[in-house]
C-alpha positions, 0 to 999 in steps of 0.5 A: 776552115768555114764558119759553123753557123754562118748559114743561120747568120746569113738567114738572120741578116736577111730577115732582120734587114736592119741592126738590132731594134733599129727604129723608123723602119716601116713606111708609116713611121718614116713619115713622122717628123721624129723619123725625119733626118732633115729636122734638128734633133731637138725638133725630132725629140719634141715630136717623139715626146708628143706621141707618148702618153704619160704611161708610155713615157714611164715605160721608156725608163722602166724595165719590161720583164715580159721582154726579158731580164729586168737587169739586162733592162729591156724597155718596151716600144710603141709599134704604131709609131715605129718604135721597137723595144731596146736592150740597154745593158751591154757590158763593155769593160774588157770585151763586149759581153756577147755570144759568139755568132760564128766560129773564130768570131768571138769578140776580142777580149783585152787584159784586165783593166789594171793590166791596161793601166799598167801600160801607161799608154794612151794610144793603147787605151784609145785603140781598145775603145776603138775595138770595143766600139767597132765590135759592139756596132758589128754585133748589133748590125748582124743581129747578134745576141748577148748570151746565146744565138737566139735573138732573145737578148739582142746586142744594142748600142748602149755600152757600159764601160769603162769601170773607173772606181778607185782601187781604194782597198786591196780587198775589194771584190771588184778590183779586177774590173778597175784600172788604178788607185790614182785618179789621174791615171784612171781618168786618163784611161777612161777618157781615151777609151771613151774617145775610141768607143764613141768615135763619130762618123762624118755625120756625128753618129757615135759608134756606141754610147759609153757609160762610166761605172760605177758613179761613185765611191764604190769599193765594198761588196759586203752589204752593198746597196744598204751601206753608207760611208762618211766621205768628206768634201776633201775626199770627194774632190781629191779622190772619188770625183776627179777621175770621172770629171777628167773622163767627161772631157771626152763626153761619155753618154752618161754613168751607171750610178753605184749601189753604195751611199755617201753620207747617208745618200745612195748614189742613185738618189744623191743629188749632190754627186749627180749635180756634179755630173751635170756640171760636166755634161748637162744632159748626162744620162744616168742609169741605176745599177740593177736593183738600186731603186728597190734598195731604197726601201731599206737602209739608209733611206727606208722609203715606205713603198715602191712609189716613194723609192721611185720618186726619190730616185727620179727627183734626185737625178736618176733617169732610167731604172735597171733591175726592177720595175719600181718606176712603173709607179711614177704615174701615181707618184706624180699624182701624189705630188712626190714627183713631177711631170717635168722631171719625168719628161727630162728623164725620157728625153735624155734617154731618147737623145742617146738613140738619136746620137747613135743614128737609131732613128735615121736610115741604117745606111745613113751611118758609116758604121753600117759597114761593120759586120761579121768580118770585123769580130776578132779581126786580125787587127783587133787581135794585134791590138789586144796582143800589144796591150798584153805585152805592155801589161806585165810589170817586172818587179824583181829580177835576180838574173833569171830573165831572160830565159835562155833559148832551149832551156827546159822549163817547168811551169807549175802552180794553179795558173799554169794550166788555167784558162777561164781563170785568166780573165777579169770580172766583166770580161766577155763570157763567151771565149770560144764558139763551142761555149767552152774555154778550150781555145784560150791558151794556158800560160804553159802553152804560151811559154811552150810556143816561145820555147818548145821545152815545157812540162806543166803541173799544177801542184796545188789548186787556187784555194784548197788543202789538197797536197797530193799534186805537190810531189809530181810538181816538185819532180818536174821542177827538179828536172828543169833548168828554169821554173815558172811558178804561176800563182794568184787568185781567181773569181772564186776569191774576188768577184762581184758580191765577194770581197777578199778577207785576206790578201795573202796567197790563198790555200797552200800556194805560199807553202808550195812556193817556198818548197819550189824556191827551196830547190834552188832552181832559177824561178820566175814567180808570176802573180795572176790576180785582180787586186794586189797580193801580199807575198811578204813570206816569199820576199823575206827569205832572201831567195833569188827569183824574178817576180812578175805581176800579170794581173788577169792576162786574158786570151793573148796574155799567155802568148805575150808572157812567153815572148816576154820571159825569153826576151823576145819582147821587152815592153813591160809596164809599171804598177798602177796600184800599191802592193801593200804588206800583209799587215795592212789589212789589220791596220786599215778597215774596209769601211774607212773611206778617209784616204789620208787617215793613218796608215793612209791609202794609195801611194798618195797617202800611205805612210808605211813601206809598201812591198812595191810602190805605185809606178814601180817597174823594171825592164830587161834592159837598163835606162839612164834618165836626165831631165832639164828645165827648158823654159818656165814649166817646160822640161826636156828629158833624155832617156838613154837605153844603156843595155843590150835589148830594145826596150820601152820605158815610162816616164812619170811626172809627180807633184808635191807641195813641199813647203807651202806653210801650214794648211788645214787639209791633207797633202798628198806625199806626191801625185801623178800629173803626167806620163809618157811611154817611149820605145828606145833602141839599145844604145840609143836615146830619145828626147821627151818634152813635158809642158806643165802648167800652174794648174798641175801644182794645185792641190785640193782644199777642204772646200773641194777647190783646186788651189795653187799655194805660194811656196815651194813645190817639187816636180819629179820625173821618175822612170818608176825606179827604172832598172835600179835606184831611186837616184834615177829620179830627176827632181826640180824645185818650183817656187810659186810667188804672189802672182800665179804667173811668177813660177821660178824653176 
């Protein structure tokens, strides 16, 4: 099929002659030192800065509303030195948020970040970054646009993602954008994804510039921008900063600071957290979230006017304003002594350095990435990477003999997500799913199962969140006539999204009642949960009904196909929970505004004192595994994973640490904390050996001063398959005694 719109695109390419808003293109500009690629970047920066007046510098870090939306953040150029404008905000969390430039050339979307984290697969995360970086560079090269093919919002190369706030509370509206409740898992995910996104060519030019979101401790939507939460030094360094510190080992370009305030200091004007950031990367570029500078005029800062708000943000470490134009008052702020020319120059210089690292001021063909084009969007290789990620994203939580479904079985697919399309995507997935701007090209779960089996009847039964019951009789009739039922329940962005926290973690609307009616019919049933944050399904777990249960998160474009193959046992590549699934009563025991992780009843698997519905790291398989580990030498361990079942499968071995007997300390201690993991494929009847080389630093815990400390005493190392196919006894535990010297570790 020919690509509709290709003629327009070819014409645009001829007219553009360079990637979107590439600099140094006219001959007069090319003669200037800042455009001279033979000079060192610092000398080129010196020259560029010298050619800008104070007001022109301010324009480089302030949105220009005449060019487009201030949240999208266009900054103006300077024509007489060959400097075009720039569009900063390209969302790049689950897919590059851009319009489809041609038929079959919409961007590749991935499963939601929680599903990605569930794979515990470093290679998958780096490949995701590779795809997103490649496609954003390709979009820029061909002159593509973010929202419509009109060139008014050109895709540039500053990529905002991944989002790695901690999944602190199951009610947070933006959980679907996040990877995990665990700092180590979240940070490792981000480090690998950033490595893929920012891949350098042989000259050192990055594919894209990656910005982590939202720095930091952002996990409440209600009153965002004017809220403040008490956070101890312990919790900062134990929970809210570690994933960013770990991610910065991959040297992302910078961060977008968050709306919320910590201890009365909004993130975008909080020199404490921004100084931490610059201790990991001295030139880390900091942008605000949209409107965050304007928020400083309200609580908790209550700046008296635009000028004071702008000065507070700049002087506390923010480099670029997004969403408003208060930074336009910085000249007055400098004259008034509220801000300094030195700090302004630093912010502008950091902003331009990003562009030099991308090759914006070098000839386009100087970068290897100029070869990317239309053919690289939704490439078959990228589709395969997305599909593989989807296969590893589902978590099998329960299986009472229902799975795998037998070939040829008649399947009734019921529930609100049986036929949903756009509802299968997380927040901050790319908005353009199909070239015609619809979602018709997105396979439904019913269609994915039909592709794997052929005998499917679909009926919603109930909607996501309503009291309409008129669809229930037809759905129950379909169930009665089937051999097997797939019950697809959950929520969508009408329940949890940016700006909207959930008030309840139970299944919304009539879904729970409908599920009970389906289960009462006694058919073999697979309950599939499609959601961002974890759902509380106590009512369905307590009646003893036998069924299979799958957490599918938001499975995206490839999810339905991958789910169909997994249900029939044609693929057996399940993930593990990257979050805790709490009972429904948790939300009445824990307030949203409590940011103390260990205060009873505690948060996340590290500190939660209750009994979860399903624990972090849990996950089953359609085959069975046997795990045996042994100490090889010192802190080196070897584990043998044997596949004792009849299907090829993949297992995740997780390594946890707990300080079990270190005497009395004056700070909380995690019940256990993830320290390492490996994912491995094991053919049926065979075994694979894995080696884990641990160090003394992995026995450290956070103290009240925010330091990582190794305490003498008894520590425990646990190797866990996430309770594998059966029982806790599958875990392998080792005691490690730390004596006076850090070197004397006795297993």
